Z-matrix of the N, CA and C atoms (Angstrom, degrees):
N
C 1 1.412
C 2 1.516 1 107.62
N 3 1.341 2 114.44 1 128.26
C 4 1.430 3 118.25 2 -176.17
C 5 1.547 4 111.76 3 -71.30
N 6 1.316 5 115.52 4 159.15
C 7 1.483 6 123.51 5 -173.56
C 8 1.536 7 110.73 6 -58.91
N 9 1.361 8 115.35 7 -39.79
C 10 1.474 9 116.95 8 -178.51
C 11 1.530 10 114.23 9 -75.12
N 12 1.307 11 116.19 10 -7.59
C 13 1.476 12 122.00 11 178.11
C 14 1.526 13 112.30 12 -95.02
N 15 1.349 14 116.33 13 1.60
C 16 1.477 15 118.94 14 -175.25
C 17 1.531 16 110.11 15 -108.42
N 18 1.279 17 116.78 16 140.80
C 19 1.467 18 123.53 17 166.80
C 20 1.512 19 107.08 18 -83.06
N 21 1.316 20 119.61 19 126.16
C 22 1.469 21 119.78 20 -175.10
C 23 1.497 22 112.78 21 -125.37
N 24 1.325 23 118.85 22 -30.62
C 25 1.474 24 119.67 23 -171.31
C 26 1.550 25 108.56 24 -91.90
N 27 1.336 26 114.02 25 144.38
C 28 1.474 27 118.26 26 179.88
C 29 1.488 28 110.82 27 -59.97
N 30 1.340 29 117.57 28 -34.78
C 31 1.419 30 123.14 29 -179.25
C 32 1.575 31 111.71 30 -59.07
N 33 1.369 32 115.29 31 -39.29
C 34 1.465 33 122.01 32 179.06
C 35 1.499 34 109.65 33 -67.41
N 36 1.351 35 117.14 34 -45.59
C 37 1.474 36 121.51 35 179.71
C 38 1.518 37 110.72 36 -61.44
N 39 1.355 38 116.16 37 -40.87
C 40 1.497 39 119.38 38 179.18
C 41 1.496 40 110.72 39 -65.98
N 42 1.323 41 117.57 40 -41.03
C 43 1.493 42 119.38 41 -179.07
C 44 1.514 43 110.57 42 -61.02
N 45 1.354 44 117.16 43 -41.81
C 46 1.433 45 119.88 44 -177.74
C 47 1.557 46 109.26 45 -67.92
N 48 1.302 47 116.08 46 -42.46
C 49 1.479 48 119.76 47 -179.26
C 50 1.469 49 112.39 48 -66.74
N 51 1.296 50 120.32 49 -38.48
C 52 1.461 51 121.28 50 -170.80
C 53 1.545 52 113.63 51 -100.45
N 54 1.303 53 116.12 52 -25.41
C 55 1.505 54 118.27 53 -179.38
C 56 1.507 55 113.64 54 -107.20
N 57 1.334 56 115.68 55 -14.32
C 58 1.485 57 119.82 56 -178.62
C 59 1.471 58 113.82 57 -88.08
N 60 1.395 59 115.57 58 -171.85
C 61 1.413 60 121.93 59 174.03
C 62 1.508 61 108.36 60 -110.20
N 63 1.330 62 116.39 61 158.28
C 64 1.491 63 119.26 62 -178.70
C 65 1.513 64 110.49 63 -139.26
N 66 1.343 65 114.33 64 153.59
C 67 1.420 66 126.72 65 173.56
C 68 1.509 67 108.54 66 -131.93
N 69 1.352 68 114.98 67 147.81
C 70 1.448 69 119.20 68 -175.66
C 71 1.506 70 111.09 69 -126.82
N 72 1.331 71 115.15 70 148.28
C 73 1.453 72 125.26 71 171.13
C 74 1.525 73 107.56 72 -128.44
N 75 1.264 74 117.60 73 -179.88
C 76 1.438 75 121.83 74 -179.33
C 77 1.552 76 111.70 75 -63.89
N 78 1.298 77 118.11 76 -34.39
C 79 1.508 78 122.29 77 -175.79
C 80 1.499 79 113.16 78 -102.56
N 81 1.331 80 117.78 79 -29.20
C 82 1.502 81 121.75 80 -170.22
C 83 1.485 82 110.49 81 -137.52
N 84 1.378 83 113.14 82 154.66
C 85 1.447 84 121.93 83 166.33
C 86 1.497 85 106.65 84 -120.40
N 87 1.360 86 115.04 85 136.36
C 88 1.450 87 118.96 86 -179.73
C 89 1.526 88 106.62 87 -115.27
N 90 1.310 89 117.60 88 125.89
C 91 1.492 90 124.03 89 177.29
C 92 1.542 91 106.57 90 -119.33
N 93 1.326 92 116.83 91 134.53
C 94 1.442 93 122.29 92 -177.05
C 95 1.503 94 110.62 93 -135.94
N 96 1.329 95 114.36 94 153.15
C 97 1.495 96 122.45 95 176.55
C 98 1.503 97 108.89 96 -155.51
N 99 1.299 98 118.95 97 141.19
C 100 1.461 99 122.67 98 176.99
C 101 1.563 100 108.30 99 -62.57
N 102 1.330 101 118.59 100 141.74
C 103 1.428 102 119.47 101 179.55
C 104 1.519 103 115.12 102 -116.50
N 105 1.336 104 119.10 103 -7.07
C 106 1.461 105 123.37 104 179.44
C 107 1.488 106 113.41 105 69.65
N 108 1.305 107 120.09 106 14.51
C 109 1.475 108 124.00 107 178.50
C 110 1.518 109 107.73 108 -107.37
N 111 1.365 110 115.03 109 173.13
C 112 1.470 111 119.56 110 176.59
C 113 1.510 112 112.09 111 -93.18
N 114 1.331 113 117.22 112 12.38
C 115 1.458 114 120.63 113 -178.56
C 116 1.527 115 108.13 114 -133.95
N 117 1.320 116 115.45 115 149.38
C 118 1.448 117 119.23 116 174.72
C 119 1.508 118 108.45 117 -96.03
N 120 1.317 119 117.78 118 129.75
C 121 1.504 120 122.45 119 -179.31
C 122 1.503 121 109.73 120 -106.03
N 123 1.315 122 115.86 121 141.92
C 124 1.440 123 122.26 122 179.24
C 125 1.532 124 112.86 123 -116.44
N 126 1.284 125 114.32 124 143.72
C 127 1.466 126 122.20 125 171.72
C 128 1.491 127 113.48 126 -136.09
N 129 1.317 128 117.77 127 153.34
C 130 1.426 129 120.93 128 -173.49
C 131 1.559 130 110.38 129 -131.60
N 132 1.313 131 117.28 130 130.01
C 133 1.483 132 123.06 131 178.99
C 134 1.499 133 105.47 132 -117.18
N 135 1.345 134 116.48 133 114.59
C 136 1.443 135 122.07 134 174.78
C 137 1.520 136 107.76 135 -125.43
N 138 1.290 137 118.59 136 103.50
C 139 1.449 138 122.84 137 -174.08
C 140 1.524 139 111.54 138 -74.17
N 141 1.347 140 113.91 139 168.98
C 142 1.475 141 118.94 140 -177.92
C 143 1.474 142 113.38 141 -68.42
N 144 1.316 143 118.99 142 -22.56
C 145 1.454 144 120.38 143 178.84
C 146 1.518 145 114.28 144 -70.07
N 147 1.307 146 116.48 145 -14.88
C 148 1.484 147 123.32 146 178.20
C 149 1.573 148 109.07 147 -71.79
N 150 1.285 149 119.40 148 -32.77
C 151 1.438 150 119.60 149 -178.45
C 152 1.522 151 109.74 150 158.58
N 153 1.350 152 113.67 151 -172.14
C 154 1.497 153 118.88 152 179.88
C 155 1.525 154 109.48 153 -74.61
N 156 1.315 155 116.53 154 177.48
C 157 1.467 156 123.69 155 -174.79
C 158 1.557 157 109.72 156 -59.99
N 159 1.287 158 117.85 157 -41.36
C 160 1.475 159 121.04 158 -178.42
C 161 1.521 160 109.59 159 -61.92
N 162 1.305 161 117.04 160 -43.99
C 163 1.439 162 120.20 161 -178.96
C 164 1.496 163 111.82 162 -70.80
N 165 1.314 164 117.76 163 -40.50
C 166 1.476 165 121.17 164 179.30
C 167 1.558 166 109.63 165 -61.66
N 168 1.326 167 116.08 166 -42.77
C 169 1.456 168 120.46 167 -179.95
C 170 1.574 169 109.92 168 -64.69
N 171 1.274 170 115.97 169 -39.90
C 172 1.477 171 120.79 170 179.42
C 173 1.516 172 110.01 171 -62.48
N 174 1.311 173 118.71 172 -43.57
C 175 1.434 174 121.68 173 175.41
C 176 1.528 175 111.43 174 -62.78
N 177 1.302 176 116.17 175 -45.53
C 178 1.459 177 119.11 176 176.27
C 179 1.525 178 115.75 177 -57.31
N 180 1.350 179 115.54 178 -43.16
C 181 1.443 180 120.31 179 175.53
C 182 1.544 181 112.38 180 -61.25
N 183 1.286 182 115.02 181 -42.32
C 184 1.447 183 120.01 182 179.35
C 185 1.567 184 112.94 183 -62.65
N 186 1.361 185 113.76 184 -45.86
C 187 1.434 186 121.50 185 178.99
C 188 1.532 187 110.44 186 -66.15
N 189 1.301 188 118.95 187 -36.40
C 190 1.476 189 124.24 188 177.75
C 191 1.516 190 107.60 189 -61.63
N 192 1.359 191 117.21 190 -47.15
C 193 1.490 192 121.13 191 -177.86
C 194 1.528 193 109.98 192 -67.37
N 195 1.326 194 119.21 193 -40.33
C 196 1.435 195 122.17 194 178.25
C 197 1.533 196 110.16 195 -61.93
N 198 1.347 197 116.77 196 -42.72
C 199 1.483 198 120.46 197 178.07
C 200 1.539 199 110.28 198 -65.01
N 201 1.311 200 116.88 199 -40.09
C 202 1.462 201 119.63 200 -177.99
C 203 1.529 202 112.60 201 -62.43
N 204 1.354 203 113.29 202 -40.34
C 205 1.495 204 120.10 203 -176.66
C 206 1.534 205 111.84 204 -79.15
N 207 1.318 206 118.45 205 -23.16
C 208 1.456 207 120.09 206 -176.60
C 209 1.540 208 111.34 207 -71.36
N 210 1.331 209 117.45 208 143.58
C 211 1.433 210 122.99 209 -179.99
C 212 1.541 211 107.29 210 -92.96
N 213 1.363 212 115.37 211 79.93
C 214 1.423 213 121.70 212 -172.22
C 215 1.544 214 109.19 213 -96.74
N 216 1.337 215 117.12 214 143.93
C 217 1.462 216 118.60 215 178.08
C 218 1.557 217 110.86 216 -65.07
N 219 1.346 218 112.60 217 157.86
C 220 1.470 219 118.76 218 -176.25
C 221 1.535 220 108.09 219 -84.74
N 222 1.360 221 115.33 220 160.39
C 223 1.442 222 121.53 221 172.03
C 224 1.528 223 114.97 222 90.31
N 225 1.285 224 117.61 223 25.33
C 226 1.499 225 120.32 224 179.65
C 227 1.534 226 111.83 225 -129.07
N 228 1.291 227 113.39 226 150.25
C 229 1.510 228 119.69 227 165.96
C 230 1.463 229 104.73 228 -104.19
N 231 1.333 230 114.28 229 128.84
C 232 1.510 231 122.45 230 -174.48
C 233 1.523 232 109.45 231 -125.75
N 234 1.324 233 116.00 232 125.07
C 235 1.468 234 120.75 233 178.00
C 236 1.526 235 108.68 234 -119.41
N 237 1.309 236 116.06 235 126.20
C 238 1.473 237 123.00 236 170.41
C 239 1.477 238 108.54 237 -96.82
N 240 1.334 239 115.21 238 132.36
C 241 1.468 240 121.75 239 174.23
C 242 1.476 241 106.92 240 -116.45
N 243 1.340 242 117.47 241 119.50
C 244 1.508 243 119.79 242 -179.75
C 245 1.462 244 109.47 243 -85.97
N 246 1.340 245 112.76 244 136.16
C 247 1.461 246 121.59 245 173.11
C 248 1.511 247 109.93 246 -92.48
N 249 1.324 248 119.28 247 166.99
C 250 1.439 249 122.46 248 -172.08
C 251 1.542 250 112.59 249 -61.02
N 252 1.319 251 117.91 250 -28.65
C 253 1.467 252 119.88 251 178.34
C 254 1.478 253 112.60 252 -65.33
N 255 1.342 254 120.88 253 -20.38
C 256 1.457 255 124.95 254 -177.80
C 257 1.538 256 111.27 255 -63.20
N 258 1.330 257 116.14 256 -24.92
C 259 1.441 258 117.28 257 -176.44
C 260 1.543 259 114.17 258 -66.62
N 261 1.326 260 116.84 259 -28.14
C 262 1.456 261 121.31 260 178.87
C 263 1.496 262 112.47 261 -97.57
N 264 1.295 263 120.41 262 -2.88
C 265 1.484 264 123.64 263 -176.43
C 266 1.535 265 110.65 264 -81.01
N 267 1.324 266 117.58 265 142.84
C 268 1.426 267 120.51 266 174.13
C 269 1.543 268 109.75 267 -87.22
N 270 1.336 269 115.92 268 176.13
C 271 1.475 270 119.59 269 -174.29
C 272 1.516 271 110.95 270 -59.92
N 273 1.337 272 119.65 271 -44.16
C 274 1.467 273 121.94 272 -178.50
C 275 1.473 274 112.67 273 -59.26
N 276 1.347 275 117.82 274 -42.92
C 277 1.418 276 122.41 275 -177.92
C 278 1.574 277 109.68 276 -68.16
N 279 1.319 278 117.54 277 -42.95
C 280 1.448 279 118.32 278 174.19
C 281 1.522 280 113.13 279 -61.05
N 282 1.348 281 114.64 280 -39.54
C 283 1.465 282 119.66 281 -179.76
C 284 1.493 283 110.54 282 -64.38
N 285 1.324 284 118.70 283 -45.00
C 286 1.458 285 120.09 284 177.30
C 287 1.527 286 113.22 285 -59.28
N 288 1.312 287 114.63 286 -42.05
C 289 1.502 288 121.31 287 179.64
C 290 1.520 289 109.72 288 -62.80
N 291 1.389 290 116.70 289 -47.59
C 292 1.446 291 120.89 290 -177.83
C 293 1.533 292 110.71 291 -63.57
N 294 1.321 293 116.31 292 -47.03
C 295 1.494 294 118.31 293 -178.54
C 296 1.550 295 111.46 294 -64.01
N 297 1.340 296 116.61 295 -37.04
C 298 1.445 297 118.37 296 175.42
C 299 1.589 298 111.80 297 -61.53
N 300 1.334 299 113.92 298 -40.12
C 301 1.470 300 117.84 299 177.97
C 302 1.508 301 111.74 300 -67.25
N 303 1.373 302 117.88 301 -40.51
C 304 1.439 303 121.92 302 173.87
C 305 1.527 304 111.26 303 -56.50
N 306 1.322 305 112.26 304 -46.16
C 307 1.528 306 117.61 305 -178.06
C 308 1.510 307 110.05 306 -64.72
N 309 1.344 308 120.02 307 -44.63
C 310 1.444 309 121.21 308 179.76
C 311 1.527 310 111.73 309 -64.20
N 312 1.293 311 117.26 310 -32.17
C 313 1.472 312 121.26 311 -179.67
C 314 1.575 313 110.86 312 -84.51
N 315 1.380 314 114.80 313 -2.97
C 316 1.475 315 121.12 314 -179.04
C 317 1.522 316 111.53 315 55.80
N 318 1.349 317 114.75 316 42.41
C 319 1.463 318 120.73 317 176.99
C 320 1.554 319 114.53 318 -93.89
N 321 1.301 320 116.65 319 -16.89
C 322 1.464 321 120.47 320 -177.41
C 323 1.531 322 108.85 321 -74.88
N 324 1.329 323 117.28 322 141.22
C 325 1.423 324 121.45 323 176.05
C 326 1.536 325 109.29 324 -66.01
N 327 1.328 326 116.25 325 151.09
C 328 1.466 327 122.34 326 -174.76
C 329 1.549 328 112.36 327 -56.04
N 330 1.321 329 116.64 328 -39.74
C 331 1.422 330 122.44 329 -178.32
C 332 1.503 331 112.68 330 -63.25
N 333 1.318 332 118.60 331 -40.08
C 334 1.454 333 122.71 332 179.58
C 335 1.529 334 110.80 333 -72.54
N 336 1.332 335 116.63 334 -33.58
C 337 1.500 336 119.36 335 176.52
C 338 1.476 337 110.32 336 -67.66
N 339 1.321 338 119.11 337 -41.05
C 340 1.433 339 119.90 338 -179.70
C 341 1.557 340 111.73 339 -67.82
N 342 1.322 341 117.18 340 -38.24
C 343 1.468 342 119.09 341 177.70
C 344 1.509 343 111.03 342 -67.09
N 345 1.338 344 118.45 343 -33.86
C 346 1.520 345 118.56 344 -178.85
C 347 1.531 346 107.49 345 -70.73
N 348 1.304 347 119.37 346 -35.76
C 349 1.475 348 119.97 347 -179.69
C 350 1.488 349 113.92 348 -64.89
N 351 1.387 350 117.16 349 -26.66
C 352 1.489 351 119.35 350 -176.40
C 353 1.517 352 109.77 351 -92.90
N 354 1.281 353 120.87 352 -0.89
C 355 1.444 354 121.24 353 179.56
C 356 1.488 355 112.81 354 -81.84
């Protein structure tokens, strides 16, 4: 994931969490906020209750890849917050949860939504 696609400052994370909208699933919470840029930036919050550092980094890598592959609209700040159940979830399960959250937030581009309906 390129540098300009990452949320890095605590101020940006706080703005998304407090000023944005959020949707929740069993494994993940998705918080979004318009950023006024031509790029969508992603951030990931995986707390210590999810597991040890190795497990938290594994979840972060998986979410980063899911975000990279998703056809998400431009101009948003997106934060994924992992819940404790994410530690035992495999990639497919995390992917289904993330895509469902993108769909509920209406962040997927129209072309990708149409393609998924026909599969």
